[in-house]
MIZAVEX-155893 format. One record per residue: x negated, y negated, z negated of N, C-alpha, C in turn; residue in one letter. Coordinates in steps of 0.05 Angstrom, whole numbers, plus 5000, padded with zeros to 4 digits. Each point is the difference from the previous one (the first is absolute). Layout:
XYZXYZXYZA/...
//
This chain:
445341645564500749945034498249855003X/498750025032498249755012501349774997X/498649875002500149644997498849835022X/501449845009499749795018497449784994X/497950115002498049724996499349865019X/500249704996498949895016497349775000X/497950055015498449834980498949805028X/501249965018499249755014502049815004X/499849734982502549825011498549835007X/501949865024500049775015501249654990X/498849825004501449745002503250035008X/500949804988503250085000500149855036X/498349765010500049915028498950225027X/498450184984499250195021501850244994X/501750054984502050165000501949975023X/500849614996502350005022499350035025X/496549875006499450015032499650285008X/499150204982499950255014503650075007X/501749974988502850085010500949895020X/499749705004499949855018498850145032X/497350174992498750045029501450195004X/501050244985501250295000502549905011X/501849814987503550055017500349885029X/501250185011501249865021502149795000X/499849765003501649864985501849925024X/500149995028501550055019502450195002X/499050264993501050245003501750034973X/498749884979502450064972502149925006X/499649665001502549874995500349795026X/502350134998502049915036501249814997X/501849915030501249784998502550025010X/502549864984501650035008502449695006X/502050075009501649675010501649984971X/500249704985501849964981501649825005X/501449924992502449865005498549734984X/500749765009497949754991501349924967X/502650104999500549934976498850064981X/499650285009498450214974497350035004X/499349825010496550025008498549874981X/500949824978498849854970497550225000X/497649924994498150184994499150195020X/500750035014498850215021497649875017X/498450085014497150045013500649965030X/500349705020499850105029498850145006X/500250245016498850215013498849875030X/501349715016499849945017500949695001X/498549835025500649665001503549994998X/500549814993503449985004499849675016X/500649985028500949785010503349855001X/500549845001502349834991502250075029X/502150084999501550035018502349735005X/500449864974500749805007498749654986X/500749865015498749694987501150004979X/499849794992500149914969500449694988X/501549785006502050015015500550125027X/501850145006501349985030500749805010X/500549724994501449815007498249754979X/500349755020499249774986502150024971X/500349964979501749954983499449774982X/502349864984499949804981498450104980X/498349814990498850094970500749864978X/502149885004500749774979503649925006X/501449984986502849905001499649715006X/501949935019500149705009500750055037X/499249775009500550005036498350085017X/499750075021498950035026500149815022X/497549885004499949695019497850195017X/500049735018498049925022497949834988X/497850134994497849824988499749755014X/500149985023498749785020502849764988X/502250095003502549774985499049924974X/498650124983500149814976497049844997X/498650045019497249805000500149724985X/502749915009499949714995501649914968X/501350184991500450014973497749874985X/501149924981498449874978502749834977X/498350014976500549864972501849765013X/502749994989501449745016500549965020X/499150205019500549955034501450255008X/502350154984499650305007501450095035X/498950205002501150105024502450124994X/501949945021502750205000500450145018X/501650254993500650235013502650064996X/501450145023502050035001501050415001X/501450074992500350314995500550085031X/499250255004499650145025498649825019X/499049794994498549875027497349954986X/499949924982497149954990498950134972X/502350214987499750224979501650144999X/499350214991501450284985499850044979X/501450114983500250124974498650264997X/498050104985499450124992499550204975X/499350264992498850064975498250095007X/498950114968496950165012501150255007X/497550115022500250215014501749985021X/501549855004501549965026498349915022X/501050155024497849885024500849785001X/497549915012500049735007501549935022X/502649805007501749935025497949965021X/501250115025498850015030499949645004X/497649885006499949785010498649814975X/499550114973499649954982497350014992X/497549914986498250034993498149964978X/502149844976499249984974502650004977X/499050064974501449974983499549774978X/502249934991499649744983501950104969X/498750024982501650044981502349884987X/501750124994502949854991499749764978X/497750034980498749794984499949755011X/499150035030498449735022502249985012X/502250055003503149895015501249914982X/501049685021501749854990502949995011X/501950134994502350095014501249724995X/501349865021501549785002503549985017X/500250245003502550035013500650425006X/501850065001500550215006498650115025X/499049915025498050085013497149795012X/500249804970497549875012498150044976X/496750005007498150114976498949715009X/497549904975498149785003497850164993X/497749985009496950075000498549744989X/498449974978498449894992496450065001X/500150215016497350064994500250235035X/497150045011500050085023499950334997X/500450215019499650264993498150035021X/498250194995499150045017499850285015X/499750085031499950265013500050284979X/501150154998500750284982499949924975X/500449814986500149914972502750134992X/499250164977501450274986501750125014X/498250105009500350265024498450214998X/501550245006498350234994499750055027X/498250045017499150135021500950225008X/500350045025499850365005497350134993X/499850244989498250075001498049874982X/501149864975498349784984498450254978X/501950234996499050184983498650224998X/501650145025498650265017501250015025X/498650035020499950045036500350234998X/501650095024501450245002496350075017X/499450315001498050105010497450054980X/500749714987496549954988500350334971X/497249984995499350174985500749924967X/502250204983500649774984499450174972X/498750264999499150184976498250155017X/497650014987497850215011500650344997X/498450175004500350244984497249994975X/501950194983498850014969501449784982X/501649865008500649814980503150144985X/499249924976501950134969502849755014X/501850115009502249824991501449914971X/500349725016501149904966502349935004X/501449894978503349975006500449725009X/497849835006500449815020499650055028X/498250235001499250115029502750085015X/502350044983502650205008501149755012X/500349724987501149825013499449905027X/496850094998498949785031500750285015X/499450244998500750265023502849975003X/502649984984503149975012499849805024X/498949734984500049795017499250055032X/498050155004499450025021501050265014X/501850034991501450335009498850164999X/498450074984498750234994501350204973X/501950195015502150194986498850214984X/497150145013499250204993496649945002X/498450114991496950015001498350214990X/498450095022498350184984497850034983X/500750164981498050064977499050184988X/498050034984499050344995501450074983X/500750174992501250114985499049974964X/502249984986499449964973498450184996X/498249934978497250294986501650124984X/501150205005501550164974497250304984X/501349964975498450134982501950204988X/498850234987501350274985498149974987X/501550094971498450074973500850194993X/498750134992499350384984499549964974X/501950024975499349994979498550214991X/498650094985499350374999499149944967X/500250184992499550184971502350134983X/498250274992502050134972501049804985X/498449814992500249884978501949724987X/501649995044500449725003503250115010X/501849814981503450124999501449705022X/501450125021501549815012501749794984X/499949755004501749714985502050065005X/501350145023502750015020501550194974X/498650214984501350214983500949854973X/498749664999499749884966498950234982X/497650175004500050194989498649814968X/499950234978498549884973497350234999X/497849845006497750155005499750064967X/498250245006498950184973496949985000X/499150094987496150014989499350105040X/498549915006498149965018502550015030X/501049815001502149915019501149704997X/499649975032500249625002502650005021X/500749814993502749955022497649845029X/500950045029498550045023501349765002X/498549745003500449705001498249845028X/498050175011497249865007501849995032X/502350205008500649955022501649795014X/501749884978501749875006498549614992X/497850034987498549794995498250015030X/498450095009499750035017501049905026X/502850235005501749925020500549725000X/500949884981500649684996497449825010X/497850124995497649795001500049935031X/500650315009499750045025502349845015X/501949984997502549895011499549694998X/498849884979498849754994498049905030X/498550205007498649985023501149935022X/502350165005502349965020499650345014X/498850244984500550195012502750134996X/500950205003503050175003497950294979X/501850004976498550184974501650124994X/499850314998501350144985499250264983X/500950184986498850144980501850285008X/499050194992501250284997500050034974X/500850214978500050124976497650135003X/499449944965497150124997500250325014X/497650115011498450235003498050104978X/500450284994498750134983496850014996X/498350064987497750075014499750335000X/500749915024499850345022499549885034X/497650204989499149865038501950085019X/500850265004501750005016503349795003X/500249914973503649865009498749655007X/496949974989498949765007499750065035X/498850145007498850015031502549995014X/502950114990502050005017501949714992X/499749884973500049715012499349805009X/497450015001498549855013500250055033X/500650215012500850165030501949765002X/502250094982502449845002500849705010X/498249864986500249674996498649985025X/497050185013498449945016501550025029X/502950204996501450025023502349745004X/499949864980502349765001498749795005X/502649765004498049795019498349764990X/499450174976497849884979496649905013X/499549845010496749935008498250114974X/500949914969498150114987500950144967X/498350274997501450194988498849904966X/499949944980499449994980500850254981X/497650194987500350164976499649914978X/501649974980499649814976498950234985X/497349994980498850084981498950275020X/498250144978498350265010498449905023X/498849764993497949895017497050134987X/500149944975497750054988498850295000X/498850004980497650315000502350264981X/501849934993501250174978499950295015X/501050214987500650345011502550025025X/501549784980502950015025500749815013X/497249755004500949845014499050085037X/502250065011500650185018499349635032X/500549894993499949695017498950145028X/496449934992498850045021499950285011X/500650234990500950255018501349945017X/502349944993502649965014500049775024X/498149784999499349785014498350195021X/498050174992498750135020500050285016X/503950094990500850155012502049835021X/500949785003501449915016498649785014X/497249934995498549855023496650014979X/499849745005496550064984501349714991X/496749994975499949814982497149885005X/501049684999496749875008499149914974X/502449924985498949844968500550234978X/498650144985500749974972498749824982X/500449844983499449864984498849705009X/501249714988498749815003498649874983X/498349895002498249784984501749854987X/501450044980502549794991501950144973X/499749814988501050144972501949804984X/502950064990500550295015501050045030X/500150225001500950075026498050225021X/498250054978497850165012500650235018X/502150174988500950235015501250005025X/500649765014501349995017499250135028X/501550175013499450145026501749915020X/498649925021501149965033498750155023X/502450105017499150145021502250005021X/499650165020501749935024501950385010X/502649954999500650225005499850145030X/500450224995498950095035503249875023X/501349884991501949905024499149614994X/498549964985498649794998500749784988X/501550104975501149854983498649944974X/500049874986498149794976500850204991X/498850094980499850124980498549914970X/501249994978498849884975500150134985X/499250054976499450224977499749694970X/502650014989500349784979498650094977X/498749884984499550094970502550044986X/500250154981502850004985499549854974X/498449804994500949864983500249765010X/501649774984501949775023497949835010X/498749904966498149785022498850135017X/498250214990498750085033501149995027X/502850154995501249965025500749755008X/501349804989499649795011497849865010X/497550074985497849905024499350115020X/501350265005499750185028501549915018X/502449844993501849905017499849745017X/498749844969499749655006497950015015X/497250195002497149985004500150185039X/501650224990499550175022502250055024X/502749984986501750015019501449835009X/499749754985501649725004498249955030X/497450004998498949865023500550245026X/499850244994500550215020502649955015X/501749994979502549995011501049685008X/498349765002499549765006500050015038X/497550204998497750105024502650105014X/501250254997501050115014503149895010X/500949794979502049845012499649795011X/497649895007499149785012500649724986X/500749964977500449814980497749944979X/500049734996497849934976500650184972X/498450084993500250074972500849764986X/502050054975500849744986497749944974X/498649805004497949944984501449784970X/498650004985500849864979498449794982X/501649715001498249854985497850094978X/498749675010497350154980500249754973X/498050064976499649824980497650024983X/499049764992496850094995501949994962X/499050254992500850074976497649984964X/500050004977498849954996500050304975X/497850244994501150284987499149844967X/502650144988499849994978497850264978X/500250115019498050214986498650215020X/497450085003498050115013502350305009X/498049995034502250245006496750225013X/499950234988497150205006500950125022X/498550075026501450155025497650155001X/500050165017498150215015498349905026X/497950055001498649885021501050225023X/499749885018500650155024503250035009X/502049874984502250115003501349705001X/502349985018501449744991502450034986X/500049814975502350084983502349705008X/502650154997502149814995500850004974X/500349724985500650014979502649734992X/501550134988503549795004499149854972X/502149795007499249764983502249904985X/500249914976502549774993498849665004X/500849955012499549715008502049744991X/498849774990501149814991498949745001X/501149834996498449704998499749884967X/497149944993499849914971498249685013X/501849874987499049735004500149985041X/497450035002499749925031498350165014X/500450274980497850165014502550295005X/499050175016501750205004498550304989X/501050034981499050284994499950285000X/499450114996501350375008498850164978X/501550234996500150154976499550265015X/497850115001499850285012502150224990X/501850155009501950204991497450205006X/502150244980498850274998499950135029X/497650135001499750155025500550255005X/501350084981500650265003501750105036X/499150205012501250065027503150034995X/500450054982503050184983502249754989X/498149824997502049804991501049885013X/502850044999502349845024500749674986X/500049994975500949764998498249855008X/497550104997497949755017500849865019X/501550175015501049855027501849885001X/501649994976502349954999499049644991X/498250064973499649784982498549735025X/498350135014498049865015501249795021X/497649745000501249795011498549885019X/497250164998498050025019498050264998X/498350035022498250235002497049795006X/497750114993498249925005498250275009X/498349995018497950235006497149914995X/499450324984497049944989498150135023X/498749885018498350105018498250224996X/499450165024498950284985496949914996X/498349785003497349934998500749954974X/502149884983499949884969500650264978X/498849964978500450124972502549924993X/500549855008503449844981499149785006X/501449834978501049675001500949974969X/497949695002499249954968503149834987X/500450054980502249834992498549705001X/502749855015500049735000498449965030X/499450195007500049985037502049935009X/499949765025501950005025500450095022X/501450175006501350195013502449925020X/498750175023503449925022502150215000X/502849924996501450214991502149905017X/500850345017502050005015502549984992X/502849735001502149994981502150245009X/500450154979503150155002502249884989X/499449814984502549854999499949685014X/503049874998499649685020498349864979X/499349705013498649864981501649894975X/501849955004502949904992499450084972X/500750294999500350294977497849954977X/496949985023498849964985499549684981X/500649855007500049704988501950054984X/502250184998501649964974499150294979X/498050075001499650234986498049964974X/500850074974500249924981496850234985X/497649955004498250094998499650094961X/500550204993499150074975498450304987X/498949944995497250194996499450024965X/500250224999499850134966501150314993X/500649884975501450294988502550095017X/501250244996502350075014502049984978X/502549915002502550014989502950075010X/500750184992502750035013501349795014X/500049764971501949805007499049855034X/498149975004498449915024501650145027X/500850285001501450165021502749764998X/501649994980502849894986499749745018X/497849794992498449825007501149965028X/498550105019499150075026502950035008X/501550064995503350075016501249754997X/499649854970502049854999498549715022X/497749914991499549865027500450045023X/500050285009501549955026502449995013X/501849924977502350014998500649664999X/498549854998500149704997500849975032X/501649705001501449975029496349865005X/498349954993497349955008498650264991X/499550225015498950254989497349894999X/498850084978496850114989499650255000X/498050035011498850265007497350044973X/501250314988496849924979498650245004X/497649945000497950185007498150024966X/500750275004498950044972497750224996X/497249924994498750174995499250104982X/499650304984500050114979496750064998X/498649874983497150044998498849864971X/502850044985499649964963499849714996X/500149974979500849794976496549885011X/498250084994497449895006499849945029X/500050135023500850015025501449715013X/502249954984501349755001498749744989X/499549934976497749834995497549955021X/499550275011497349935018500849865028X/501950065004502049945024500249675008X/501949904970499749774989497649835001X/497050154989497549924998499549905028X/500650155015498849985031501649855027X/502549874982502249925016500950135022X/500950224994501550245012503050064995X/501249904980502150035002501949734985X/502450025004502649774992500050024967X/500350344995500650054964498250184999X/499750114973499850254993502150124976X/500250315003500850074982498050164975X/500149944975497950084984501350024964X/499950214985500250084982498650044983X/496949964996497849964993500750024960X/499450034985500650084971496549984994X/500249874985497549904983500150024972X/499150244985500250084978499249794977X/497449905002499249834984502249745001X/500749875017501149834998504050084992X/500850205014502050094996501749855020X/499149895025501149835019499650175024X/501849815021500050245024498549735021X/498550205021499949685018498049894990X/500649814992498049754994497850094990X/498850114986497450084998497850055018X/501850225022499050035022499149805020X/502349845004500049715016497249864992X/500549934971497149864991497850075009X/500450314999496450145009499849985025X/501350035023499350135019500949755020X/501649764992500749855021500249654981X/497850014989500649754978500149795015X/499749915024499949785027502049985000X/502250215006503149985014502349864982X/501549825010502049904983502750255012X/500250124978501650265012502849964983X/502449975005502350004998500950334989X/501249994975500950414990502549974998X/500950175015503150014995501950184997X/501250174983500850224985501450155021X/499350265013502350105013501650174996X/498950174977500850074976499350234974X/501450064980498250154975500850285007X/498450195004499750255009499750194980X/501250285002499250234985498750185006X/497449924988498650295011499150194981X/498950285015500550244983498950225017X/500450294988498650235021502950075016X/499949975026502350205010499550275004X/502450194996499650254987502550195022X/498950184999501650215014502150034994X/503350055009501850014994500950144981X/499749924978500650254968498249984980X/497949935021497449944990499350264981X/498250275030500350224984497150094988X/498249785003497950024985499249894979X/502649914987500649874977497949724987X/499849865031497849814985501649674986X/499050024985500949784981498549735002X/497049964999498949755005497450045009X/498549864998497750015015498150184986X/500050094975498050164994500250365014X/502450005007500450205022498650015022X/499349785016499150015022496250154998X/499249964973498050164997499650324997X/503050115000500350334999499750125041X/498550264996499350095021501850115024X/502649984984502350055017501549755015X/499749834993501249785012498349855018X/501149945030498049935024501649684999X/498249764999500649805003499849815033X/502049835001499349865025499449724990X/497249805010499349834993501249785015X/499949744996499449785020498049875009X/499349915023497649955006498649724980X/496650025004498949794979500149715008X/500149864982501249795004502449884992X/502450245003503250004995500749904970X/501749884996501049934971500450234983X/501750165025501050254977496650174990X/498250055020498750074990498049904976X/500049765007497849894968503150084968X/502349955012501550014979499050295000X/500250245012498750274992497450054987X/498549885008497449974989500249884963X/501449784996500149934976500950114981X/502850245008500850184988498550274993X/497950015018498950254996497149974973X/499249805012497249834975502250054971X/502749865003501449904972499650404983X/501250185021500350234997497250114994X/497949885014497650144994499850265018X/501649955019499150255024498149855029X/498550145005497949975018501650055029X/499549825025501450115025500150225008X/496750015000499150325005501750244995X/500849964973501850234982502550025010X/500549755026502850055012500350115016X/501050305012500150065030502149845012X/497949885022502349805022498849804998X/498449914980500049664993498749935030X/498250155016499049945017500949995033X/503050104996502150045026501049684993X/500549845030501649774993502149965013X/501949775003502249995016500549764993X/501049805025499849725001503149914992X/501950124987502849964997500950154979X/502649864980500550174988501650245007X/501549865025501350205020498950255002X/497149935013498250235008499150264975X/499749814972499850114979502450214998X/502349844996502850274991499950155024X/499850005027500850135016497650334997X/498349914985497750254997501250144977X/501949824980500350174977502650135014X/501549915019502850105005498850175017X/498850145009497950185023498950264991X/499649894965497750194991497149955004X/499949785015496550045005498949884979X/501149884984499449954970502150094978X/498549974980502850044973501349654988X/497649975005500649594988498449905015X/500849674990499249815017500649724979X/498049805001501249774988501149795020X/502050054996502349705009501649844993X/501949845016502349844992502650244995X/501849894980502050155005501850085018X/500249685019502249995019498450235031X/497750104991498950205018501250304993X/499550044974501250264989502549935010X/501949854991502650005001501850085033X/498049805017501050095029499550295008X/497850164995500150245003500950244982X/501649864976501350154983498050174981X/498049874995498150224981499849764975X/498550274979500549904969497349805000X/500549834975498849814994499249924970X/496749954996499450014967498649715005X/502049734985499149794998497249974991X/498549815003497550004989500649664990X/499949825022499749724999502649895011X/500149714999500849815005498449805017X/499649895020498149835007502749755020X/496949815002500749775018499750055031X/501650015021499650035021499549755008X/498449815017500749665006499150005028X/499549785020501149985023497549674994X/497750095016498149864994499249855030X/500849654997499949875015498649745005X/498449985015498649715009500749774994X/499749854988501849774992500549875027X/497849995017500449765029502050205013X/501550204992501350065022503650054992X/499849874974502550014996502749865016X/498949825016501749895019500450185017X/498650105009500350125025503250275001X/500649895023503450094997500250344993X/498350205012500150274991499949974967X/498049844982499350014972502449954990X/501349825017502949834987501450135004X/500550215018501950245008499950214970X/497450054999499650164986501349994971X/498249784985500949914976502949945000X/502149835020503549994997499650305005X/500350095006500850384999499350084975X/497650034989500250104973501149914977X/500749725005501249864979503249984999X/501050105020502650105007501350304978X/502349874991501150274983501250105013X/500150065025501250235012497550185011X/497349895001498250204999499150154977X/499549824981499650134975501450264993X/502549854998501550334994499350235018X/499349995028499450185008497150114995X/498149844984497950114992501350134974X/501149914997501250184968500950225009X/501950045026500850225005498450215005X/496949985013498250195001499550154976X/500749974972499450144978496549844988X/500450024979496849924985499249675001X/501549855005499649775009501449844982X/498849764987500649814983499349705023X/502449824993499849795021500649744976X/499350044977500449694990497849855000X/497450075025498149784996500749995036X/500350135014500250005031499949775005X/498649815024500249775012499149874982X/500049984978497849834983497550005007X/498949714994497149965010498349994968X/498950244997497950074980497649874990X/499549954974497249884982499150234986X/497149985009498650104973501350034970X/499650214994501050124973503250134995X/501249865027502850124999500750224995X/497450175003501550364991501850095018X/502250154987503150145018502349894984X/499749784981502549844992500149725009X/497949895013500849755010499749814985X/
//
């Protein structure tokens, strides 16, 4: 079938300006009267002038007595002026009208009551002392608020005080989202996806994002990849009160990507493809009735970039409010970020404080990896004129999380283990929660992070065949100048993760050389990869004899999922991963998984919370509950030569 090929991409800012020039904002977004009490967040379509003054009378600003100031001028300490009730003074409370004939208020603390109707003052009052004058806050007929102001909660009080019961405001910008695709299942039906199917979630995520900006947003059930059905859904949305109609997915160049065709049937396409990654396939256009048309990519990260960089500024412009801006922070990258010239790239980051430095670990950049959205605490941009960012570079990051959360984030870099997920959850349950940012780059990657001062802690399980010891030989070789405290997290069981029932009858490492066995490996530098190489060498098997040796995953669970789905027949990993997915397991080794902590950070509250949790009997029981773990050394400080027995 014919494909939609887009060859000319434009910068994001140019795309936005192109649509601003094509849209008639005045005709598209109308005006309406809104009851003041319901107007928070709305944008004034015209000026507001006060009907009442505030206050509308001279009023007492303090509890005390109202007096005539000139009658108190002679008052001195030790030589008081005495006043009689009704003639020389009148009692008042805060907010009371100032009685006729009086022009000042004396606080009750400065009044000496000498009798039932006589008071003494030892200090003079001046005219209008402690008196709120008529119109002191608001004067009737004056401009209270100009057009274009977005009404705050505080503004509501001022409006009502000035006698404004209704305001003229621009309509709220309304957005309709149409998810598409034969493969997507409506989450409202609580489906169980089969091979080739996915649960539709972009519509809910993006509508919630739009609502956070002040838009009204709604979705419709998914529409299949049928040109007529999609066109009908688009026309129905355009006939509604929505100002923006978004078609989700189908914006790229596939044979069933109908979004561009539909947009051209109901309007005209002005942008197809932006110079951004992710987000390149984004579409922008104008419908025949003047409404904004958007084709959002189907991959979630791409769709978010489309919404944040295109829909948000256009919606803010339509609604006459400022697009919300994120706070910024200078961070130091823990690893290199390659990029493509001519394309602005968005990289999500895990951020935490290490000593006095803010460090950021780039997360995976796959456009379909929705967990990078949930794990990210910040985002940085690689400008289109750069080919990437070097490790150690300081870049400006846009914060996606509050500073308080970043400051209590525990940065762990290194080998993956299922106990880290358990640990992350338990730390967040503390009275003073600690958020754990765990980056899986392998044991050697963790040691390199410690070497560069880019982590508070590293997870490692490196076995040295020559000494029979764990981690210490590698610390001595790669970070000899650092004082590092090594604390055991657990002893774990490593082995071959196999399909349920072991249909290939795999019994050990020797079977990895069989032509009918497909293997899934861990990344270079991972302790599991080093363990595999040791066993292959012992068995006399060369890496090139193993089918799949060059296919890599970064976590034990990812290895297990490959086996579960049939993408591989086996992989080396921990028993807990096999147990979690009900897979078979052939044990090869017991190994020590340690936490490597620079000694200077032991007093850091985040590390203190980590160690307290690891040493608690309750947490250790939960580790054992995962299966394939021993906790007889858990929480202990390890020394060279202790091996597995302590």
